[in-house]
N, C-alpha and C positions, 0 to 999 in steps of 0.2 A: 080471258084476262088472267094475268099471272101474279103470284106472290113473289116479291123481289126483295132481296137483302142487299143493302149498300153499306160499305165501310170505306173509310178514308185514312190516309197516312200523309205525313209531310207538313208542308208549310200552310199558312192560312189561305193562300190561293188554291191549294189542293182541296182544302175543306170547303171553300166556296164552290169549287167545281162540283164536289159531291152533293152539296145542297141543291145546285141547279139540276144535276142529273136526277136527284130524287124528285124535284119539282116537275121535271118533264115526264118522269115515270108516272107520277100521280095524275098529272094532266092527261096522260095517254090512257087512263082508265085502269091502270094496274094498281096493286096494293103493295105498300111498303111493309115489311115485317122487321122485327127487331133482332131476330136470330136466324142464322143460316139454316138451322135445323127445320125451320118452318117454311123455307123458300122453295120456289120452283126454279129460280135463277139467282145467281150471286154476281154482284158487281164489286170489284175492289179498285179503288182509286189510289194509284201507287205513287211512290216517291223513289228517286234513284240518286239522291245527292251524295250518299256515302256508301261504301262497301257494306257496312253493317246494316244499313237501311235496306239496301238491295237484297241482301241475304234474308232479311225479315220478310220482304215482299215475296221472295221465292217460296219461303216456308208457308205463307198464307195462301199463295196460289195453289200449292200442292194440296193444302187441306180443304180448299173451297172447290176444287175441280171435280169432286164427286158428283156435282150437279152442273147443268149448263152454266158457263162462266164467261163474264166479260172482264178483261183486264184493261182498265182505263188509266189515265194520268201519264206521268212522265216516263215510266219504265218501258212500256211498249214502243214509245216513240224513239227513245234513246237506245234501247237494247232489244229490238224486236226478236232477234235470233235467240237471245237468252230466254225470253218469255216462252217462245215456241218450243224450246228444248225441254221445258218442264211441263208444258201443256199445249200440245199441238192442235187441240180442237177448240181452244178458247177463242172468242172474238176479241178484237183489239179496238180500243177507242182512244184517240189522241187527246191531249189537253186542249187543243184548239179545234176539235171536231164535234163539239157538244150538240150541234144542230142535227147530227145523225144518230143521236141517242136512241130514239124510238125505233128507227129502221134497224139498227144493230140488235136491239133487244128482240124485236119480232123475228128477225132471221135466226138468232141464236135459239129462241124458243122452238123454232121449227127444225132445229138440228143442223142449221147451216152456219158455218163459220163466216163471219163478216169482218173485214179489216177496214177501219175508218181512221187513218192516221194523217190524212192530208189536212192542212189548215184550211178552214173555211173563213169567209168574210163576216161571219155572224158575230156581232158584239155580244159580250156576256152580260152587258148591262140590260136589265129589263126582263131577263128570263125568269120563269116561275121558279120558286125554290121552296124547299122544306128545311127550315133552320135546325141546326144541331143544338143551338142554344137560343131560346126565345128572347133573351135579353140582348143578344149580340147580333148586329147586322153586318155581315162581311160583304164589302162592295169591292169588286175587282175594277181597277181604274185603267188597266192596260194589260197586254200580254206581251211576252218576249222582253228582250233587253238590247242594249247597244254595246255590251261588253263582249270581249273575246277571251275570257280567262282560261288559262291553260290547264286548270284542274277541274273545271266545272262542266257538268253535262247539261245544265239548264238550257243553254243555247241550242243544243242538239234537240231538246224536247220542245222548246217553245218558240224558237226562231227569233226574228228581228222584232224590234219594238213596234207595237200597234197600240196607240193610246185611244181610249174611248172619249167621246165628246163630253166636255165639261157639263153642258146642260143636261145630258142624259144621266150623268153620274149624280148630279144634284137631285134630279127627279127620283132616281133610285133610292138615294138616301132618305128623301121625304117618304117614300113608300115604306122603307124599313121602319122609320119612326112611327108612321101611322099604324103600322101593324104591331106596335108594342115594343120595339127595340129601344133600349136606353143607352146603348154603347155602339158606336159605329167604327168599324175598322176599314180604313182605306188600304187596299193591298194590291200587290202586283209582283212580278219578278224583281223589279227595281223601281221603287217610287221616285228615286232621284231624277230619272230622266223622263218622268211623265210629261207628256205634252210637247216634247221637243220636235216630234214629227207632225204636229198639227198646230203649231204656232201659239202654244200656251205653256204653262209650267205648274209645278206642284204648289208653290205659295198661292198662286191665283186660285187653284182648286180648293186649298185648305180654307182660304178666306171666304170663298163662295159657299162652301158647306157650313162653315161656322156661323154664317149670317142667317141660316135657317132658324126661325124664332123659337122652335120647340125646345123642350128640356131633354138634352142628351149630352153625352161626352164623345169626343172624337179621338181615335188613336190613329196616328200616322205610321204606316208600316215601314219595312226595311228600305233603306236607300244606300247605294254605294257611294263612298266618299269622293270618287272621281268627278261627280257632277256637282258637288256641294259648293265649290267656289263660285259657280255660275248662279246659284239660287240662295246662297247662305244668308245674305243680309235680309232679303224679303221673307225667307222661310222663318228665321228667328222672330221677326216682327209678327208673323202670323200666329206664333205660339203665345202672343200676348193675350189672345182671346181666352176667357175663362173656360170655354167649352173644349179646348184642346188640351189633352193630357200632356204634361211636361215630360215627354218621353221621346227619345230618338234611338232607333236601331241602326247603327252605322258600323258595318263590318270592316275592321281594319285588316284583319287576317295575319299581319306580321308587322313587327317594328323595324324591319330591315328594308331599306329602299331597294337594295339589290334583289332580295326575294320578291318584293312587290313588283319589280320590273319583270322578273322571270315568270311571275304569275300573270303578267299582263293586266294588272289591276288598274293602271291608269291614274293612281294617286301615290303620294308619298306618305310616310308616317306623320309628317308635319301637317298635311292636309287634315288628317284626323285630329291631331293635337289642337289645331286652330278652331275646329268645330266645337270640341269639348270646352275650350277656353271661352269661346263666344257665348255659349248657352249658360255656362256657369257664372259668367260676368253679369248676364241679364236677369237670371232667375236664381233665387236663393236655393231652391231644391229642384234638381232636374235629373231624371234618370237617363243615364247613358248605357245602352246595351251595345255590345260589340261581339264579333266573332274572331276567334283565333285558330289558325291551323298550325300545328307543330309537325315537324318532320317532312316538310316539302322537300323534294329531291335535292334542290340546290342550297338548302339551309345549312350553313356551317354553325359551329358552336358560337362563334361571334355574332352571327345573325340571330340565333336563338336568344342570346343574352340581350340583344337590342329589343326584342319583344318583351322580355322580362322587365327591362327598364321602362318601356313605354307603358306597361300596365301599372307599374309603380307610380309613374308620373301622373297618369290620368285617372287612376283609381275608378274604373267604370263600375257601375252598380250591378250590371249583369254581363257575364262573359260566357258565350257559347263556345266551349273548347272542343276541337276535333283533332284527332290524329289524322295526318294525311293518308288517304287511300287512293290508289290509282283507279280512275274510272275509265272503262272502255270508251274509245273514241276521242279521248282528250289528249292534248299534246304532251302533257307532263307524264302520262302513263308510259310513254316510250323511253323516258329517261332512266338513268341508273338510280335505284331507290336506296334510301338510308336503311340501315339495319333496324329491324323491328324493335329489338331491345333498347336501342338508343332512342327511338321515337317514344317508347313507353317511359323511359327515364325523363325525357324532356316534358312529356305530358304530365307526369306525376309532379314534377317541380312546379309547373305553372298551376296545376290544379290546387296545390297547397297554398300557393301565393294568392290565387283568386279567392279561395275559401276565407282566408284571413281578411282580405280587403273587403269582401262583400259583407262579412259579419260586422266589421267595424262600421261600414256605411249604414247597415241596418240598425245597429245599436244607437245611432244618433237620433233615430225616430222615437225611441222610448220616451213616453211622456207627451208626445204630440196628440192633440185632439182636433178632429175635423171631420168633414163630410167624406163618406165612403159609399161608392156605388157597388152593390153586391151583384156579381155577374156569373157566379159559378158554384154549383153544389159540389161538395167533396165528401169523402168517406167520413171525415171527422167533423163536419159542420158545413160552413159556407164561406166562400172567399169573395172578397171585394177588392176594389182599387181606389186609392185616393188620387188627388190631382196629379201626383207624380207617377202614377201608374204602379205604385208599390203594391204587391200582393199582401192582403191583410186577412187573416183567418180569425173568425169568431165562432164561439160555440153556442151563441144565442140563436133563437129561432127567428129567422129572417126570410122574407120572400125574395126570389130572384127578381132583379130590377128595382128593388128598393134602394133609396139613398138615406143613410142614417148617420148620425154623429157617433164617432168611435174614438175611444182613447187607446193608444198603443201601450201595452203593458210589458211586452217581451219581444225579442228578436232572435231569429235563427239565421243561418247562412243564406237560406233561400227566401225567407218571408218575414212578415211581421205578425205578431199576435195581439189581438185587441179585445175590448169588450164594449158593448153598446153603452154610450154615456147617457145618463138619465137627464 
């Protein structure tokens, strides 16, 4: 029996995969350790969404390969040759191959390289897991997606949409709650198309989970705008339930319809506008999170300014800003690229715009008093979330999983600061 170190990078689905890999390792009789210096074998669950991320993954692979190594997650599936260039002896485990985890581990420990990158028909719902955060239950509701975006490697890594059965997901959520989780995340490559392949949809799932009578909060993960017109009305109604965080992550990527067409995003800027308008009409405070890519190969100055205008119009609470980077195997990687200095200029302009808007949005919360669920320890104290999923830091001594009344006393660009109200 071996001592095994597992670490993960990327999206919440990647972290969920690492929890299941850890659960399978522990069930297989091995021991998990918290530092690679203590391990007999290292497992790194990778992400390949951006150049900078992929470079970070390569750095970690190089530093962990002094011991038997398994490279898991998206990078070995999307860029097998890149991984093997830096570590020819490491075993490879794909994001949809978790059922082979123990087989790959046992082979690797015996000095045999094992490649398990083929998708299996194993559902990720119901697998054993070791949680990264005892208060948060991450539940994968599907794998893969229905999109064909020209800039994204995810399709290469995770393939077509495979939704897990609604009843299985609800049972998994009950398990998470029974094991002490106070916050449930529904996650996948794209929540927006959940169930389209099995005759159901996301609003039906959200309603089913929210009907569980226990005390918990539900966060609905990222969904692409292209499927929103199909589910928008019912989805917004499902957010009426007090257990559902008033939070949506809807990545628009660009304010230019021409660029969105070139990206093969399947939506227009107006699709996103209408979603924002709909939730803001129905709910007094609602957190909109979106993603923006600047410097896509076909983005002109006029296209860029349309993105600036869209951000000004919709004033999202959270913006994940990325400079476009060509990812191997994607269509847009073959196109003529925009000069790096110009991409940096555009990125700087939007970053400054976002900082101003998010600070103004956060300052509106000063003076608010209400319930906060504490879900994460930090270096400076503890962080919680209110009903609109706003991150709130306090310096008081609070246990993870507690819900307490907090008064907001200050705001920064990225978060709110509060104190426990007596």
